[in-house]
C-alpha positions in Angstrom: -69.7 37.7 -37.9 -72.0 36.1 -40.5 -70.5 33.0 -42.1 -69.8 33.4 -45.8 -71.7 31.1 -48.2 -69.9 28.1 -49.6 -68.8 28.4 -53.2 -68.1 25.9 -55.9 -66.0 27.0 -58.9 -65.9 24.4 -61.7 -63.1 25.7 -63.8 -59.6 26.7 -62.5 -56.4 26.0 -64.4 -54.3 25.7 -61.2 -51.7 23.2 -62.4 -51.1 25.3 -65.6 -50.4 28.3 -63.4 -48.1 26.4 -61.1 -46.0 24.8 -63.9 -46.2 27.0 -66.9 -46.5 30.4 -65.0 -44.2 29.1 -62.2 -46.6 30.3 -59.5 -46.4 28.9 -56.0 -50.1 28.9 -55.2 -49.4 28.5 -51.5 -48.4 32.1 -51.4 -50.7 35.1 -51.2 -51.8 36.8 -54.4 -49.9 39.9 -53.4 -46.7 37.8 -53.2 -47.4 36.1 -56.5 -47.7 39.5 -58.2 -44.7 41.0 -56.4 -42.5 38.2 -57.7 -43.7 38.9 -61.3 -42.9 42.6 -61.2 -41.3 43.5 -64.5 -41.9 40.2 -66.2 -43.4 40.3 -69.7 -43.4 36.7 -70.9 -47.1 36.3 -70.3 -49.8 38.9 -70.8 -51.1 38.6 -67.3 -47.8 38.9 -65.3 -48.3 40.7 -62.1 -52.1 40.4 -62.3 -52.8 37.1 -60.6 -56.1 36.6 -58.8 -55.9 33.0 -57.5 -54.0 31.3 -54.7 -54.9 28.8 -52.0 -55.1 31.5 -49.3 -57.6 33.5 -51.5 -59.7 30.4 -52.2 -60.0 29.8 -48.4 -60.7 33.5 -47.8 -63.6 33.4 -50.2 -64.9 30.0 -48.8 -64.3 28.4 -52.2 -64.0 24.9 -50.9 -64.7 22.8 -53.9 -63.4 23.3 -57.4 -63.0 21.6 -60.7 -59.2 21.7 -61.5 -57.9 21.1 -64.9 -55.2 19.3 -66.8 -54.4 20.9 -70.2 -52.0 19.9 -72.9 -52.8 20.9 -76.5 -51.4 19.1 -79.5 -50.6 21.4 -82.5 -49.3 20.9 -86.0 -46.0 22.6 -86.8 -47.8 25.3 -88.8 -50.4 26.1 -86.2 -50.6 29.6 -84.8 -51.7 28.3 -81.5 -49.3 27.4 -78.7 -49.0 23.7 -77.8 -47.0 20.5 -78.1 -45.9 18.9 -81.3 -46.9 15.4 -80.5 -49.8 13.8 -78.4 -47.1 12.0 -76.3 -45.5 15.4 -75.4 -49.0 16.8 -74.5 -49.7 13.6 -72.4 -46.4 14.1 -70.5 -47.4 17.7 -69.8 -50.7 16.6 -68.2 -48.8 14.0 -66.2 -46.6 16.7 -64.8 -49.7 18.6 -63.9 -51.1 15.5 -62.2 -47.9 15.2 -60.2 -48.3 18.8 -58.9 -51.8 18.1 -57.8 -50.6 15.0 -56.0 -47.8 17.0 -54.3 -50.4 19.5 -53.1 -52.5 16.7 -51.7 -49.6 15.3 -49.8 -49.0 18.7 -48.2 -52.7 19.0 -47.3 -53.4 21.9 -49.6 -55.9 19.9 -51.8 -58.0 16.8 -51.7 -59.1 14.9 -54.8 -62.8 14.0 -55.0 -63.6 10.9 -57.1 -66.8 9.5 -55.6 -70.0 10.9 -54.1 -68.9 9.4 -50.7 -65.6 11.4 -50.9 -67.6 14.5 -51.9 -69.9 14.3 -48.9 -67.1 13.6 -46.5 -65.2 16.6 -47.8 -68.2 18.9 -47.6 -68.9 17.8 -44.0 -65.3 18.4 -43.0 -65.0 21.8 -44.8 -68.2 23.1 -43.2 -67.7 21.8 -39.7 -67.5 24.3 -36.9 -64.1 23.1 -35.8 -62.6 22.8 -39.3 -59.0 23.9 -39.4 -58.1 27.3 -41.0 -55.9 25.7 -43.7 -58.3 22.9 -44.6 -57.7 21.2 -48.0 -59.5 22.5 -51.0 -61.5 19.7 -52.6 -61.1 19.2 -56.4 -62.6 17.1 -59.1 -60.1 16.5 -61.9 -61.0 17.6 -65.4 -59.2 17.8 -68.7 -59.6 20.8 -71.0 -59.2 19.5 -74.6 -58.6 15.8 -75.2 -55.6 16.1 -77.5 -53.2 14.7 -74.9 -55.1 11.5 -74.6 -52.8 9.6 -77.0 -55.2 6.9 -77.8 -58.8 6.2 -76.5 -57.5 3.4 -74.3 -55.4 6.0 -72.3 -58.8 7.2 -70.9 -59.0 4.1 -68.7 -55.7 4.9 -67.0 -56.7 8.6 -66.6 -60.0 7.5 -65.0 -57.9 5.3 -62.6 -55.8 8.3 -61.5 -59.0 10.3 -60.9 -60.0 12.1 -64.1 -63.8 12.5 -64.0 -64.7 15.1 -66.6 -63.5 15.6 -70.2 -63.8 18.5 -72.6 -63.0 17.0 -76.0 -62.0 20.3 -77.6 -60.2 23.6 -76.8 -59.4 26.2 -79.4 -59.2 25.4 -83.1 -59.0 21.9 -84.7 -58.4 19.1 -82.3 -57.5 15.4 -82.6 -61.0 14.3 -81.3 -63.2 17.3 -81.9 -63.0 20.8 -83.2 -63.3 23.7 -80.8 -63.7 27.5 -80.7 -63.2 29.3 -84.0 -63.5 26.1 -86.0 -66.3 23.9 -87.4 -67.2 20.3 -88.1 -68.7 17.4 -86.2 -66.8 14.9 -84.0 -64.5 12.7 -86.0 -64.4 8.9 -85.7 -61.9 9.1 -82.9 -64.1 11.6 -81.1 -67.1 9.3 -81.4 -65.0 6.5 -80.0 -63.8 8.8 -77.1 -67.4 9.6 -76.1 -68.4 5.9 -76.2 -65.5 5.1 -73.8 -66.5 8.1 -71.6 -70.0 6.6 -71.5 -68.6 3.2 -70.5 -66.6 4.8 -67.7 -69.4 7.0 -66.5 -67.5 10.3 -67.0 -68.8 13.8 -67.3 -68.9 15.4 -70.8 -67.8 19.1 -70.6 -69.2 20.7 -73.8 -67.3 23.9 -73.2 -65.3 25.0 -76.3 -67.1 22.6 -78.7 -68.0 24.4 -81.8 -71.7 24.4 -82.8 -71.5 21.4 -85.1 -69.6 19.3 -82.5 -71.8 20.5 -79.7 -75.0 19.2 -81.3 -73.3 16.0 -82.5 -72.0 15.3 -78.9 -75.4 15.9 -77.3 -76.9 13.6 -80.0 -74.7 10.6 -79.2 -73.6 11.0 -75.6 -75.7 9.2 -73.0 -74.0 10.2 -69.8 -74.0 13.4 -67.7 -73.2 16.7 -69.4 -72.1 20.0 -68.0 -70.5 23.2 -69.3 -67.8 24.3 -67.0 -67.2 27.9 -68.2 -69.5 29.4 -70.8 -71.4 32.6 -71.2 -74.4 33.7 -73.3 -74.1 34.5 -77.0 -77.0 36.9 -76.5 -74.5 39.3 -74.9 -71.3 38.6 -76.8 -72.1 37.2 -80.3 -69.2 34.8 -80.7 -69.0 31.1 -81.2 -67.2 30.7 -77.9 -70.5 31.5 -76.2 -73.8 29.5 -76.1 -76.9 30.5 -78.1 -80.2 30.4 -76.3 -81.0 27.2 -78.2 -77.8 25.5 -76.9 -78.6 26.6 -73.4 -82.1 25.2 -73.7 -80.7 21.9 -74.9 -78.4 21.7 -71.9 -81.3 22.5 -69.6 -83.2 19.6 -71.1 -80.2 17.4 -70.3 -80.3 18.6 -66.7 -76.9 20.2 -67.1 -75.4 23.0 -65.1 -73.5 25.9 -66.8 -70.7 27.7 -65.1 -70.5 31.4 -65.9 -67.0 32.7 -66.6 -65.2 35.9 -65.7 -63.0 36.4 -68.8 -63.8 40.0 -70.0 -63.7 39.2 -73.7 -66.6 36.8 -73.0 -68.5 39.4 -71.1 -68.5 42.6 -73.1 -68.7 42.9 -76.9 -65.8 44.5 -78.8 -63.1 43.5 -76.3 -59.6 43.6 -77.8 -57.0 41.6 -76.0 -54.1 43.6 -74.9 -55.8 46.9 -75.6 -59.2 47.0 -73.9 -59.3 47.7 -70.1 -62.0 46.5 -67.6 -62.9 50.1 -66.6 -62.7 51.4 -70.1 -65.2 48.7 -71.3 -67.3 49.0 -68.0 -66.7 45.3 -67.3 -68.0 44.7 -63.8 -69.3 41.6 -62.0 -72.8 42.8 -62.7 -72.3 41.3 -66.2 -71.7 38.0 -64.6 -75.1 38.5 -63.0 -76.6 39.2 -66.4 -75.3 35.8 -67.7 -76.5 33.9 -64.7 -79.9 35.6 -64.9 -80.3 34.8 -68.6 -79.7 31.1 -68.0 -82.2 31.2 -65.1 -84.8 33.0 -67.2 -84.4 30.5 -70.1 -84.8 27.6 -67.6 -87.6 29.2 -65.6 -85.7 28.4 -62.4 -82.3 28.7 -60.8 -81.4 25.0 -61.2 -78.9 25.2 -64.1 -76.6 28.2 -63.4 -73.3 28.1 -61.5 -69.8 29.5 -61.4 -66.9 28.5 -63.6 -64.8 31.6 -63.2 -61.8 30.5 -65.4 -59.8 33.1 -63.3 -56.1 33.1 -64.1 -56.8 31.0 -67.2 -54.1 32.9 -69.1 -55.6 36.2 -68.0 -55.7 38.2 -64.8 -57.0 41.5 -63.5 -56.1 43.1 -66.8 -58.9 41.1 -68.4 -61.6 40.4 -65.7 -64.2 42.6 -64.0 -62.7 45.8 -62.5 -64.4 45.1 -59.1 -62.6 41.8 -58.7 -59.2 41.8 -57.2 -58.9 38.1 -56.2 -61.0 35.0 -56.4 -62.3 35.8 -52.9 -64.4 38.5 -54.5 -66.8 35.8 -55.8 -68.4 36.5 -52.4 -69.9 39.6 -54.1 -72.2 37.4 -56.2 -74.8 37.0 -53.4 -75.4 40.8 -53.2 -75.6 41.1 -57.0 -78.3 38.4 -57.1 -80.1 39.6 -54.0 -80.4 43.1 -55.7 -82.0 41.4 -58.7 -84.7 39.7 -56.5 -83.2 36.3 -56.1 -84.2 34.4 -53.0 -81.6 33.0 -50.6 -82.4 29.4 -51.6 -81.8 30.1 -55.3 -78.6 32.0 -54.6 -77.3 29.0 -52.7 -78.1 26.8 -55.7 -76.1 29.1 -58.0 -73.1 29.4 -55.6 -72.8 25.7 -54.9 -75.9 23.6 -54.7 -76.5 23.0 -58.4 -73.0 21.7 -59.1 -72.9 19.7 -55.8 -76.1 18.1 -56.8 -74.8 17.3 -60.2 -71.7 15.8 -58.8 -73.7 13.6 -56.4 -75.7 12.3 -59.3 -72.7 11.8 -61.6 -69.7 10.7 -59.6 
């Protein structure tokens, strides 16, 4: 039997699913969904796609796993925590879950290039155990929970290596999707501290003003963990061609996401359906291909699926049942004329190379 290619997925909200959705990710996806039968507190109940067994089944052996804790003002329409300290405590609970999964052998934190190379060697060894730990680099989606900039040092010490300053709406350090405005003074200070620590700047969710400001002032490594192309879905959550070109100039890698509203124009949450909107994984191929065409090579595209990031099979391609179906990407790219070497770069090589340069 031909060995499946190794896959890197640089955006998975595993701890959010474990704690806020109360999913035991050691179980099969089928069992997760069975347990959620009849539940309606979340829009994606019973539609999960991600669990540790499915990651292993799909040979997804290296991920970027998130912490997330948004601060909101009392009058905000967005869900979140009413003080930065509460948001920080939420992220620390998420960290404790990752550490518990490490102790059980389900996960392995990657903080240095040496740890990265050791993990890859073990994962890909012929005698690797069936339940080998999934390697993860720790990221934070939205910096609101970083109470003060000096908290970043302690976060770095527990393994945080990538920071996305913003999420949705106005943030304490930067404004994100569906908002505007450059980084504020705290945001500039945050990026300076990230530079000092040698962290990765994740420009995902930065609004256009903040995106250009961040690229102007940040000196360190930059990636986009989960973004698609504005050419296909004309919304500020996606990147314009000029933004993609600017990232290519910074030697960044862009992870393409599988959230249907980012894939097909006109998607209405809670109403549209994947088949009704003809949302298939071929659209992921379109986004990957556009990034490659803008770059003139296959060196800047990757996977940042965002699967189970508060959505499930009700809002992802109809031909994806679990995260193991990322293994359909090689055929999609082969049918578009991509060579094996370039497919390997997109599946894993680009982000592995980035991590080796940046960790």
